[in-house]
C-alpha positions in Angstrom: -14.3 11.6 -5.8 -12.6 11.7 -2.4 -13.2 8.0 -1.7 -11.3 7.0 -4.8 -8.4 9.3 -3.9 -8.2 7.8 -0.5 -8.3 4.3 -1.9 -5.4 5.1 -4.3 -3.3 6.6 -1.5 -3.9 3.5 0.7 -2.9 1.3 -2.2 0.2 3.3 -2.8 1.1 3.1 0.9 0.6 -0.7 0.9 2.8 -0.9 -2.2 5.6 1.0 -0.6 5.4 -1.1 2.5 5.5 -4.4 0.5 8.4 -3.0 -1.5 10.3 -2.2 1.7 9.5 -5.5 3.6 10.6 -8.8 2.2 7.8 -11.1 1.1 8.7 -13.7 3.7 8.2 -11.1 6.5 5.0 -9.7 5.0 2.0 -11.1 6.8 
């Protein structure tokens, strides 16, 4: 299922971004 793989990769990228950026600066 390619769609599910892309979804998981997008989630992972968003998770790394949110980890790197403080919650106050995350809009």
